[in-house]
C-alpha positions in Angstrom: -27.7 -6.5 -3.7 -24.9 -5.4 -1.4 -25.3 -1.9 0.0 -22.5 0.5 0.8 -22.4 -0.4 4.5 -22.4 -4.2 3.7 -19.4 -3.7 1.4 -17.8 -1.5 4.1 -18.0 -4.2 6.8 -16.8 -7.0 4.5 -13.8 -4.9 3.4 -12.9 -3.8 6.9 -12.9 -7.4 8.1 -10.8 -8.6 5.2 -8.4 -5.7 5.6 -8.0 -6.7 9.3 -9.6 -3.3 10.3 -12.8 -4.6 11.9 -10.8 -6.5 14.6 -7.1 -6.5 15.0 -5.6 -9.8 13.9 -3.2 -12.1 15.8 -1.5 -13.1 12.5 2.3 -12.9 12.4 3.5 -10.0 10.3 4.6 -12.0 7.3 1.3 -13.9 7.2 -0.6 -10.7 7.5 1.4 -9.1 4.7 0.7 -12.1 2.5 -3.0 -12.0 3.4 -3.1 -8.4 2.4 -1.3 -9.2 -0.9 1.3 -6.7 0.0 1.3 -3.4 1.9 1.9 -0.2 -0.1 5.2 1.2 1.4 5.8 4.2 -0.8 7.2 6.1 2.2 10.0 4.9 4.5 7.8 4.6 7.7 4.2 5.7 7.5 3.1 2.2 6.4 4.0 0.9 9.9 0.8 2.7 11.1 -1.2 0.5 8.6 0.2 -2.6 10.2 -0.3 -1.2 13.8 -3.9 -0.6 13.0 -4.4 -4.1 11.8 -2.4 -6.4 14.1 -2.6 -7.2 17.8 0.6 -6.6 19.8 2.3 -5.1 16.8 6.1 -4.7 17.2 7.6 -2.2 14.7 11.2 -3.2 15.7 10.4 -6.8 14.8 9.2 -5.7 11.3 12.5 -3.8 10.8 14.4 -7.0 11.7 12.4 -8.9 9.1 13.5 -6.4 6.5 17.1 -6.8 7.6 16.9 -10.6 7.6 15.4 -10.4 4.1 12.1 -12.0 5.2 10.3 -8.9 3.9 11.3 -6.7 1.0 10.1 -3.5 -0.6 10.0 -3.1 -4.4 7.8 -1.8 -7.2 4.7 -3.9 -7.7 1.0 -3.1 -8.0 0.3 0.2 -9.8 4.1 0.5 -10.3 4.2 1.6 -6.6 6.5 0.4 -3.8 5.0 -2.4 -1.8 6.1 -4.5 1.2 5.9 -8.2 0.4 7.4 -11.5 1.4 10.1 -13.0 -0.9 7.6 -15.7 -2.1 5.1 -13.0 -3.1 7.8 -11.0 -4.9 8.3 -14.1 -7.0 4.6 -14.7 -7.5 3.4 -11.1 -8.1 6.2 -9.4 -10.0 6.0 -11.4 -13.3 2.2 -10.9 -13.3 2.5 -7.2 -12.7 5.3 -6.7 -15.3 3.0 -5.4 -18.0 2.1 -2.5 -15.7 5.8 -1.6 -15.3 6.4 -1.9 -19.0 3.5 0.4 -19.7 4.6 2.9 -17.0 8.1 3.0 -18.5 7.2 3.6 -22.1 4.3 6.0 -21.4 5.9 7.8 -18.5 5.7 11.6 -19.0 9.3 12.1 -18.0 11.0 8.9 -19.2 8.9 7.5 -22.0 10.4 9.6 -24.8 14.1 9.4 -23.9 13.9 5.7 -23.4 12.1 4.9 -26.6 15.2 4.2 -28.8 17.4 2.7 -26.0 18.4 -0.9 -25.9 16.7 -1.5 -22.6 17.8 -5.2 -22.2 21.4 -4.0 -22.5 20.8 -1.4 -19.8 19.3 -4.0 -17.6 22.2 -6.4 -18.1 24.8 -3.7 -17.3 22.8 -2.8 -14.1 22.5 -6.4 -13.0 26.3 -6.7 -13.3 26.9 -3.5 -11.3 24.4 -4.5 -8.6 26.0 -7.9 -8.1 28.7 -6.2 -6.1 26.3 -4.5 -3.7 23.5 -2.0 -3.3 23.8 1.3 -5.1 22.0 4.6 -4.8 20.1 5.9 -7.9 22.9 8.4 -8.5 25.6 5.7 -8.2 23.8 3.4 -10.6 23.1 6.3 -13.0 26.8 7.3 -12.9 27.8 3.7 -13.9 25.3 3.5 -16.7 25.7 7.0 -18.1 29.0 6.6 -20.0 27.5 3.8 -22.0 24.3 5.7 -22.9 25.5 9.3 -22.9 22.5 10.6 -24.8 20.0 9.4 -22.3 19.5 11.1 -18.9 20.9 8.9 -16.1 17.6 9.2 -14.2 15.8 7.6 -17.2 18.3 4.8 -17.3 17.8 4.1 -13.6 14.0 4.2 -14.0 14.2 1.7 -16.9 16.2 -0.6 -14.6 13.7 -0.2 -11.8 10.8 -1.1 -14.1 12.5 -4.0 -15.9 14.6 -5.6 -13.2 13.1 -6.3 -9.7 15.0 -3.9 -7.5 14.8 -4.3 -3.8 15.1 -1.2 -1.6 17.6 -2.2 1.0 17.8 -1.4 4.7 18.4 0.7 6.7 15.9 2.6 4.6 12.4 1.5 5.7 13.6 0.2 9.1 11.6 1.6 12.0 13.4 4.4 13.8 16.3 4.5 11.3 17.0 6.5 8.1 19.2 6.0 5.1 19.7 6.8 1.5 17.5 5.2 -1.1 19.6 2.3 -2.3 18.7 -0.8 -4.3 20.0 -4.1 -5.4 18.5 -6.8 -7.6 16.2 -9.3 -6.0 18.4 -12.1 -7.2 21.4 -10.5 -5.5 19.4 -9.9 -2.3 17.5 -13.1 -2.1 19.4 -15.6 -4.2 18.5 -17.0 -7.5 15.3 -18.7 -6.5 13.0 -20.4 -9.0 10.1 -18.3 -10.3 6.8 -20.1 -10.0 4.4 -20.1 -13.0 2.2 -17.0 -13.1 -1.3 -17.9 -11.8 -3.6 -15.0 -12.4 -6.7 -16.8 -11.1 -5.0 -17.5 -7.8 -4.0 -13.9 -7.4 -7.6 -12.8 -8.1 -8.8 -15.2 -5.4 -6.2 -13.6 -3.0 -7.3 -10.1 -3.9 -10.9 -11.0 -3.2 -9.9 -12.6 0.2 -8.3 -9.3 1.1 -10.5 -6.7 -0.6 -13.7 -8.4 -1.8 -16.5 -8.3 -2.8 -15.1 -6.4 -5.8 -15.8 -5.6 -9.4 -13.4 -6.2 -12.3 -12.7 -2.5 -12.4 -11.7 -2.7 -8.8 -9.3 -5.5 -9.5 -7.8 -3.5 -12.3 -7.5 -0.4 -10.2 -5.7 -2.3 -7.5 -3.3 -4.1 -9.8 -2.9 -1.5 -12.6 -3.5 -4.3 -15.1 -6.2 -4.2 -17.8 -8.3 -6.9 -19.5 -8.9 -8.8 -16.2 -12.3 -9.9 -17.4 -10.4 -12.5 -19.5 -9.2 -13.9 -16.2 -12.4 -13.6 -14.2 -15.0 -14.8 -16.7 -13.6 -18.4 -16.6 -13.7 -18.3 -12.8 -17.4 -17.6 -12.6 -18.4 -21.2 -11.7 -16.2 -20.9 -8.5 -17.3 -17.4 -7.5 -20.4 -15.7 -6.1 -21.8 -12.7 -7.9 -23.6 -9.7 -6.4 -24.5 -6.2 -7.5 -23.9 -3.0 -5.6 -26.4 -0.1 -5.3 -25.4 1.2 -8.8 -26.0 -2.2 -10.4 -22.2 -3.0 -10.8 -21.4 -6.7 -10.8 -19.3 -7.8 -7.9 -17.4 -11.0 -7.4 -16.6 -12.9 -4.2 -15.3 -16.1 -2.7 -18.1 -18.5 -1.7 -16.6 -19.1 1.8 -15.7 -15.4 2.5 -17.3 -13.7 5.5 -19.7 -10.8 4.8 -20.6 -9.3 8.2 -23.9 -7.7 8.9 -23.9 -4.0 8.0 -24.8 -3.2 11.6 -21.6 -4.8 12.9 -19.8 -2.2 15.1 -16.6 -0.7 13.7 -14.2 1.0 16.1 -12.1 4.0 15.0 -9.0 3.2 13.0 -6.1 5.4 11.8 -4.9 4.8 8.3 -1.7 6.0 6.7 -1.4 8.2 3.6 -1.0 5.4 1.0 -3.2 2.7 2.7 -4.4 0.1 0.2 -7.8 0.1 1.8 -8.3 3.5 0.3 -6.5 3.0 -3.1 -7.5 -0.5 -4.3 -11.0 0.1 -5.7 -12.4 1.9 -8.7 -15.4 2.8 -6.6 -13.9 3.8 -3.2 -17.3 4.8 -1.7 -17.3 1.6 0.4 -14.8 3.4 2.7 -14.1 6.9 1.3 -16.7 9.6 1.9 -17.4 12.4 -0.4 -16.0 14.8 2.2 -12.7 12.9 2.0 -12.6 13.1 -1.7 -13.3 16.9 -1.6 -10.4 17.2 0.9 -8.0 15.4 -1.4 -9.1 17.6 -4.3 -8.6 20.8 -2.3 -5.2 19.9 -1.0 -3.8 17.7 -3.8 -2.3 15.3 -1.2 -3.7 12.1 0.3 -4.6 12.8 4.0 -3.8 10.3 6.7 -7.4 9.2 7.3 -9.4 8.4 10.4 -12.2 5.9 10.0 -15.3 6.5 12.2 -18.0 3.8 11.9 -15.9 2.3 9.1 -15.8 5.4 6.8 -13.3 8.2 6.4 -14.4 11.0 8.7 -11.3 12.9 9.5 -7.5 13.3 9.1 -4.7 13.2 11.6 -1.2 14.6 12.2 1.4 14.1 14.9 3.7 17.1 15.8 6.5 17.5 18.3 6.8 20.7 20.4 10.1 22.3 21.3 9.9 20.5 24.7 9.4 17.1 23.0 5.7 16.9 23.7 4.0 14.8 21.1 0.5 16.0 20.0 -1.9 14.1 17.9 -4.5 16.3 16.3 -7.5 14.6 14.9 -9.6 16.8 12.6 -13.1 16.1 11.3 -13.3 16.7 7.6 -16.4 19.0 7.3 -18.7 18.3 10.2 -17.7 18.0 13.9 -17.4 14.4 15.3 -20.4 13.2 17.1 -20.0 13.3 20.9 -20.4 9.5 21.1 -17.3 9.1 18.8 -14.9 11.5 20.5 -14.1 9.2 23.5 -13.3 6.3 21.3 -11.2 8.5 19.0 -9.2 9.8 21.9 -8.7 6.3 23.3 -7.5 4.9 20.0 -5.5 8.1 19.3 -3.7 7.8 22.6 -2.7 4.2 21.8 -1.4 5.4 18.4 0.6 8.2 20.0 2.2 5.8 22.5 3.3 3.8 19.4 4.6 6.7 17.4 6.2 8.7 20.2 7.2 6.3 23.0 10.0 8.6 24.1 8.0 11.7 24.4 8.0 13.3 27.9 4.4 14.2 27.4 1.7 13.2 25.0 -1.7 14.6 24.2 -4.6 14.0 21.8 -6.6 16.9 20.5 -9.8 17.1 18.5 -9.3 19.9 16.1 -11.8 22.1 14.2 -13.1 20.7 10.9 -10.5 20.8 8.1 -13.0 22.2 5.7 -16.1 23.4 7.4 -19.3 22.7 5.5 
C-alpha cells in the first residue's frame, strides 16, 4: 500500500519539484510530457521551480527558433512541447479534440452540419502564407460558410489541424496578439511516427506515477485507457492507495521515503502537478480545494512539505516596488516554514521582477480563516 505522503514524494521527484533538475529545458519539457501553457507567461514559473539555473530568455529563444512550440494537446488545453512530442502526442490526443469540438457548449451545435474537412483545407491554404490571428482566419473562412459563426469555424480548425501559437506571444518579457499557423507550415512537413499508446503511458508514469487508470485519463482527456494498460501489466508494478485504488508504476522508478524533506515550491495557476490526477490528494489539500470552490479560479499554489498550503501573488507599487504576498489558505504557516518560504519567495521575486528598485516578501493573513 502506498500512502498519501509516499505518493506525494514520488510525484514531487518525478515532477522535478523535490530537487531542481540540471536538465536542459527541452529535455525537461519532454520528461514532463509537456508543460501546460494556457497563459502567455505564468508557466515560466513552473519551469523556474523545477530547473536549476533557469534562464527564461533562453526559453523564449527556443520558441523563436521553433525548438519548442505551444498548441492544443492534453485535455484540449494549450501545452508547451518539443516538435518531436507534437508529432508523437497530437495524433494520440486527437479523439479528445474531436470530442471537444462536437460536444462543445458553444461550438458543437453550429459545427454539426458543416463540412469540417473542407474548412480545414481552406484554413491550411490560408495559413501557408503566414500566421493569422483568430479574427483574420475567421474573416477568410466566413464568406465560404456564411451560416456558421466565424469563431466556430476557427475553433474547428484549432481542433482538427495542429495550430502552433507563434511568437512573440509566449516569449518572456514580450507580448503579442494570439496568432497561429499550422504545424506543418511552422516546422516543415516532418513524418508522423506511428502512435504508440504504451510508450506514452510509460512516459506519463515516469513523470506522474504511481498512478491509476483514472489518473491517466484525467491527464490526457482520453477514455478507455484500461485497454492500453491491461496488456502492459507484465511490465509494470501495481500498488494500492489508502482507498484501495489500483496504481501502476514503472519497475525502475524511484519512490522516495515519505519522510524525505520537501522544500517550499511555487506553482503556477495551470501547473500539471495539480491537474493531472483524478485523485489530487497526493498534492492538493482539502483547504486548497475549498479555496478553488469559493473563488472559481485556480490559485497560484505554494507547496509546504510537498502539499498545497497557500497561494501567492506579485504586485507592483506606484514606485515600482515588487511585493510577493504569500497567504496560507486557512491556518497560519508554522514558524519553522516561514523562513524557508521567504527565502524561496525572495528568489522567485528576483526572477519575476529583476528590474524592481525594491523587492519585498510578505506573509499575509489566511485567505480563508478556518
